[in-house]
C-alpha positions in Angstrom: 0.0 0.0 0.0 1.2 3.5 -0.7 0.2 6.6 1.3 0.8 10.2 0.3 0.0 12.6 3.2 -0.1 16.4 3.4 -1.0 17.0 7.0 -0.5 20.7 7.9 -1.5 22.9 10.8 -3.4 26.2 10.4 -0.1 28.1 9.6 0.7 25.7 6.7 3.5 23.9 8.5 3.7 20.1 8.2 2.6 18.3 11.3 5.5 16.6 13.2 6.3 12.9 12.8 4.0 12.3 10.0 5.7 11.0 6.9 4.8 12.6 3.6 5.0 9.2 1.8 4.9 5.6 3.1 5.0 2.4 1.2 4.3 -1.1 2.5 4.8 -4.2 0.4 4.1 -7.8 1.6 4.6 -11.0 -0.4 3.8 -14.4 1.1 5.2 -17.6 -0.4 3.5 -20.9 0.3 6.3 -23.5 0.5 4.1 -26.4 1.5 0.8 -27.1 3.3 2.5 -26.3 6.6 5.2 -23.8 5.8 4.9 -20.2 4.5 7.3 -17.2 4.3 6.4 -13.5 4.2 8.8 -10.8 3.0 7.9 -7.3 4.0 9.3 -4.0 2.9 8.5 -0.7 4.7 9.5 2.7 3.3 9.1 5.9 5.3 9.6 9.2 3.5 10.5 12.6 4.7 9.1 13.7 8.1 9.6 16.8 10.2 10.3 16.9 13.9 11.6 19.3 16.6 15.2 19.2 18.0 14.7 19.8 21.7 18.5 19.5 22.5 19.0 23.3 22.2 17.0 26.5 22.7 15.4 27.9 20.7 14.1 24.6 19.4 14.8 23.9 15.7 12.7 22.1 13.2 14.6 19.2 11.6 13.9 16.8 8.7 14.0 13.1 9.4 12.8 9.9 7.6 13.7 8.4 4.3 14.5 4.9 5.3 13.5 1.4 4.2 13.2 -1.6 6.5 13.1 -5.3 5.4 11.4 -8.0 7.5 11.0 -11.7 7.0 8.6 -14.1 8.8 8.3 -17.9 8.5 5.3 -19.7 9.8 5.1 -23.5 10.4 1.7 -25.1 11.1 2.1 -27.5 14.0 -1.6 -28.4 14.3 -4.8 -26.7 13.1 -4.7 -24.4 16.1 -1.0 -23.9 16.7 1.5 -22.2 14.5 5.2 -21.7 15.2 6.8 -18.5 13.8 10.2 -17.1 13.4 10.6 -13.4 12.5 13.4 -11.1 11.7 12.9 -7.4 11.6 15.2 -4.7 10.2 17.3 -7.4 8.5 19.7 -4.9 7.1 20.3 -3.4 10.5 19.4 0.1 9.2 19.8 2.9 11.7 16.7 5.1 11.7 14.7 7.4 14.0 10.9 7.5 14.3 11.4 10.3 16.8 14.3 12.7 16.3 17.4 11.7 18.4 15.7 8.4 19.5 17.1 5.5 17.6 14.9 2.5 16.8 15.6 -1.2 17.2 18.4 -2.6 15.0 18.2 -6.1 13.6 15.9 -8.2 15.8 14.9 -11.9 15.8 12.1 -13.5 17.6 10.2 -16.8 17.7 6.9 -17.8 19.3 3.7 -19.7 19.0 0.3 -18.4 17.8 -2.5 -20.4 19.5 -6.1 -20.2 18.4 -8.7 -20.9 21.1 
């Protein structure tokens, strides 16, 4: 999905932390009846924020990053699925909030259980 946003305040300034463009692409591959993989690409375009590290506060431009994620799902039973997920696979440094870095490469596993 692609989103183009032009959120501005009454003075015509872009609202903070709202990207002008975002793109999310997912592609799921079915390897077998029990195994599937999902590749996800997330792009965040230009955003504006405030630098509070000095006074007077300055407006800064952030954004413009792409994150790649991969998830594998293995069906153990009709109600239980094991998953393994890797996020930010390229270990891209990015900031959703100015001067606050986000997670680097992360791996997790777990079970999804349907009741």
